[in-house]
SEBA-548842 format. One line per field, with one value per residue (C-alpha): residue number from 1; residue in three letters; x, y, z. Coordinates in Angstrom, 3 decimals, padded with zeros to 6 digits. Layout:
! residues N
num: [NUM  ...];
residu: [ALA  ...];
xx: [X  ...];
yy: [Y  ...];
zz: [Z  ...];
//
This chain:
! residues 230
num: [1  2  3  4  5  6  7  8  9  10  11  12  13  14  15  16  17  18  19  20  21  22  23  24  25  26  27  28  29  30  31  32  33  34  35  36  37  38  39  40  41  42  43  44  45  46  47  48  49  50  51  52  53  54  55  56  57  58  59  60  61  62  63  64  65  66  67  68  69  70  71  72  73  74  75  76  77  78  79  80  81  82  83  84  85  86  87  88  89  90  91  92  93  94  95  96  97  98  99  100  101  102  103  104  105  106  107  108  109  110  111  112  113  114  115  116  117  118  119  120  121  122  123  124  125  126  127  128  129  130  131  132  133  134  135  136  137  138  139  140  141  142  143  144  145  146  147  148  149  150  151  152  153  154  155  156  157  158  159  160  161  162  163  164  165  166  167  168  169  170  171  172  173  174  175  176  177  178  179  180  181  182  183  184  185  186  187  188  189  190  191  192  193  194  195  196  197  198  199  200  201  202  203  204  205  206  207  208  209  210  211  212  213  214  215  216  217  218  219  220  221  222  223  224  225  226  227  228  229  230];
residu: [MET  THR  ASP  ILE  ASN  GLN  HIS  VAL  LEU  GLU  ILE  ARG  TYR  LYS  PRO  ASP  SER  LYS  VAL  LEU  ASP  TYR  ARG  GLY  LEU  TRP  ALA  LYS  MET  ILE  SER  ASP  HIS  MET  LYS  LEU  PRO  ASP  TRP  ARG  ILE  ILE  GLU  ASN  ARG  ALA  ASP  ILE  PHE  ASP  SER  ASP  SER  GLN  GLU  ARG  ALA  PHE  VAL  GLY  PHE  ARG  ASN  CYS  GLY  PHE  ILE  THR  TYR  ASP  VAL  GLN  THR  LYS  TYR  TYR  PHE  PRO  ASP  LYS  ALA  ILE  LYS  PHE  ILE  ASP  PHE  LEU  PHE  THR  LEU  ASP  GLY  PHE  GLU  LYS  SER  PRO  TYR  ILE  GLU  ARG  ILE  GLY  VAL  ARG  SER  LYS  PHE  CYS  LYS  LYS  TYR  ASP  GLY  SER  PHE  GLU  ASP  LEU  LYS  ASN  MET  TYR  THR  THR  ASN  TYR  LEU  THR  LEU  THR  GLU  LYS  ALA  ILE  LYS  VAL  ILE  ASP  ALA  ASN  LEU  LEU  ASP  ILE  GLY  GLY  PRO  LEU  ASN  PHE  LYS  ASP  LYS  ASN  GLY  TYR  PHE  ASN  THR  MET  SER  GLY  PRO  MET  LYS  ASN  GLU  GLN  MET  LYS  GLU  PHE  PHE  ASP  ASN  VAL  GLU  GLU  PRO  PRO  ALA  VAL  GLY  LEU  TYR  PHE  ASP  ILE  ASP  TYR  TRP  LEU  THR  PRO  LYS  LYS  GLU  LEU  ILE  ASP  ARG  GLU  ILE  LYS  ASN  HIS  ILE  ASN  ILE  PHE  ALA  SER  ASP  GLY  TRP  LYS  ARG  PHE  GLU  ASN  ILE  SER  LYS  LEU  ILE  LEU  GLY  GLU];
xx: [026.512  025.312  022.775  021.071  019.697  018.154  017.335  015.253  014.554  011.939  010.610  007.532  006.894  004.752  005.710  008.247  008.752  012.042  013.704  013.551  015.655  018.403  018.493  021.904  023.755  022.407  023.548  027.038  027.307  025.661  027.861  031.010  029.662  028.369  031.386  028.869  030.551  027.661  024.619  021.837  018.948  015.676  012.388  011.798  014.612  018.215  019.710  023.257  024.717  027.764  027.152  030.050  028.955  025.238  024.296  021.910  020.532  017.736  015.992  012.910  010.228  007.999  010.240  013.753  015.604  018.602  018.922  021.732  022.262  023.967  025.352  027.552  026.381  023.079  024.546  025.752  022.350  020.910  024.422  024.525  020.949  021.234  024.503  022.549  019.603  022.046  023.688  020.353  019.108  022.166  021.596  020.422  016.860  015.907  013.019  014.366  011.079  009.263  005.690  006.306  003.511  005.294  008.494  009.295  012.201  011.845  014.211  014.343  016.370  017.029  019.017  020.743  019.562  021.624  019.005  016.158  013.154  010.941  012.855  012.785  009.137  008.392  010.507  008.655  005.205  006.161  007.675  006.040  003.033  001.088  -002.268  -004.456  -005.196  -008.702  -007.702  -005.324  -008.012  -010.557  -008.171  -007.066  -003.866  -000.262  001.116  003.599  004.622  003.609  004.060  001.968  001.491  001.307  000.638  001.348  001.515  003.878  004.761  007.007  004.824  003.228  005.173  003.973  005.803  006.051  007.928  008.518  010.731  012.040  013.956  016.538  014.441  012.037  014.730  015.682  012.039  012.034  015.550  017.286  020.846  021.147  023.104  023.925  021.331  021.406  019.509  017.321  016.691  014.333  012.852  011.672  010.360  009.555  008.108  008.281  006.475  004.773  002.658  003.223  001.099  003.021  006.256  009.305  012.873  015.823  016.372  012.878  013.215  016.631  015.463  012.548  014.869  017.242  014.469  012.804  016.150  017.418  014.183  013.605  016.912  016.289  012.899  014.524  017.101  014.483  012.220  015.330  016.329  012.679  012.285  015.822  016.823  020.182];
yy: [-114.872  -118.319  -118.567  -115.659  -115.619  -113.054  -113.558  -111.380  -111.561  -109.441  -109.465  -107.338  -106.420  -104.034  -100.593  -099.251  -095.548  -096.018  -097.121  -093.565  -092.340  -094.999  -095.226  -093.140  -095.038  -098.323  -097.531  -096.982  -100.189  -102.395  -101.110  -101.966  -105.456  -106.589  -104.877  -103.037  -099.618  -097.424  -096.274  -093.723  -092.810  -092.535  -091.506  -094.017  -096.540  -097.012  -098.625  -100.295  -101.549  -102.271  -101.422  -103.602  -106.752  -106.289  -106.857  -104.626  -104.713  -102.371  -101.690  -099.532  -098.873  -101.599  -103.929  -105.168  -107.477  -108.578  -108.723  -110.312  -111.327  -113.985  -116.059  -119.142  -121.497  -122.187  -121.299  -117.786  -115.985  -117.633  -117.273  -113.583  -112.828  -114.663  -112.726  -109.615  -110.588  -111.808  -108.433  -106.486  -108.029  -106.950  -103.247  -100.956  -099.893  -102.916  -104.796  -108.197  -110.150  -108.070  -108.703  -110.574  -110.102  -111.703  -113.506  -114.022  -115.328  -114.866  -116.470  -116.040  -118.267  -118.414  -121.357  -121.045  -123.366  -123.852  -125.026  -122.999  -121.396  -123.903  -126.800  -125.605  -124.830  -128.350  -129.929  -127.763  -128.739  -132.404  -132.654  -129.955  -127.963  -129.210  -128.833  -131.881  -133.131  -131.973  -128.445  -128.275  -129.393  -126.728  -123.891  -124.933  -122.921  -123.269  -122.754  -119.928  -119.648  -121.157  -120.580  -119.691  -119.374  -122.470  -121.953  -124.582  -125.140  -127.343  -127.983  -125.056  -122.367  -121.204  -120.889  -119.368  -120.264  -118.849  -120.617  -121.071  -120.779  -117.390  -115.250  -112.837  -109.678  -111.039  -111.678  -107.908  -107.251  -109.979  -109.571  -106.358  -105.431  -107.988  -106.723  -109.805  -112.458  -115.764  -116.038  -118.535  -119.831  -121.697  -119.292  -120.219  -117.825  -119.090  -116.803  -118.749  -117.125  -117.368  -114.930  -115.789  -112.801  -113.167  -112.160  -114.210  -114.205  -114.093  -117.801  -118.641  -116.102  -117.350  -120.987  -119.835  -117.905  -120.989  -123.329  -121.091  -120.295  -123.862  -125.440  -122.744  -123.634  -127.321  -127.017  -125.034  -127.809  -130.547  -128.705  -128.000  -131.635  -132.798  -130.368  -130.391  -134.032  -132.945];
zz: [-180.396  -179.677  -176.716  -174.902  -171.555  -169.165  -165.334  -163.059  -159.307  -157.896  -154.352  -153.528  -149.962  -147.957  -148.617  -146.082  -145.952  -144.105  -147.252  -148.658  -145.835  -146.395  -150.227  -150.536  -147.864  -149.020  -152.672  -151.697  -149.497  -151.952  -154.616  -152.636  -151.544  -155.055  -156.831  -159.065  -159.434  -160.746  -158.827  -158.953  -156.941  -158.992  -157.476  -154.651  -155.118  -155.599  -158.632  -158.269  -161.730  -163.717  -167.380  -168.660  -166.926  -167.425  -163.746  -161.823  -158.157  -156.868  -153.741  -153.196  -150.758  -152.166  -154.064  -154.513  -156.832  -158.976  -162.838  -164.973  -168.515  -170.523  -167.741  -168.440  -165.723  -164.030  -160.640  -161.315  -161.096  -158.026  -156.331  -156.937  -156.258  -152.895  -152.044  -152.683  -150.526  -147.716  -147.618  -147.819  -144.806  -142.819  -143.516  -140.856  -141.700  -143.840  -142.209  -141.079  -141.691  -144.146  -145.291  -148.478  -151.165  -154.113  -154.807  -158.596  -160.699  -164.368  -166.827  -170.505  -172.828  -176.521  -177.710  -181.189  -183.889  -186.871  -189.205  -190.826  -188.979  -190.892  -189.512  -185.893  -186.266  -187.433  -184.578  -182.088  -183.348  -183.622  -180.177  -178.013  -178.970  -182.029  -183.932  -184.240  -187.693  -187.207  -186.320  -189.353  -191.553  -190.112  -190.583  -194.030  -194.157  -193.880  -190.228  -190.331  -186.759  -183.375  -179.799  -176.859  -173.063  -170.739  -167.013  -164.416  -160.567  -158.704  -154.988  -154.864  -156.588  -159.818  -163.174  -166.379  -169.716  -173.092  -175.763  -179.655  -182.632  -183.062  -185.502  -184.660  -185.401  -182.711  -180.284  -179.994  -178.793  -176.048  -174.713  -173.345  -174.263  -177.118  -180.153  -182.137  -181.793  -183.605  -186.858  -185.507  -181.753  -179.587  -177.220  -173.716  -170.975  -167.537  -164.712  -161.410  -158.517  -155.240  -153.161  -149.550  -148.034  -144.752  -142.979  -144.092  -142.858  -145.201  -145.094  -146.338  -149.171  -150.206  -150.429  -152.760  -155.008  -155.257  -156.091  -158.607  -160.427  -160.706  -161.666  -164.198  -165.763  -165.497  -167.259  -170.045  -170.371  -170.526  -173.095  -175.346  -175.278  -176.012  -178.889  -180.410  -179.553  -177.998];
//
């Protein structure tokens, strides 16, 4: 295993009880369209998935979304997520301009580092997050680990990040379905979101998905280059 990534789209909308009547029909149709052979109805939503490829779509009475793991290119996740949303809006019974409460794309990355955890920690503290000399003097102790949340806003929405050097035993806690993580890696988690609180058509929703996914990946690449010098 070299690098790990995980991507989640979730769209929250005003609850729509009609979804409960269509779950079974939609599950079969989405399964065929997305080529995800397995599906099940759970409580108030339908999950459609492929255990082998680690992809999952879901639609419920208050939210829908798409999840994928360990993609090889920056385009794969947004292309598949938009393909799912495109099809969802064509289904009878699905609201054509739902009242959108939140659109979120969360991407988690862990880039393999061939050196030691201590070396990566030093590169991280030198190039990204650091303690001032005054803080180090006041604490008067050796820094064993570092990382933390940073919250931002740009012209497209809000994004919260978490990052830091990570050992493989930690990676299993932060990533689903990872069996052989690298010994040491640079972790970066970016949750990009917007709360429109209004009705949106499919074109507007897809535009947000594409921007959030591509900007999240780009920021991970930029942070990696800054810290690792690659």
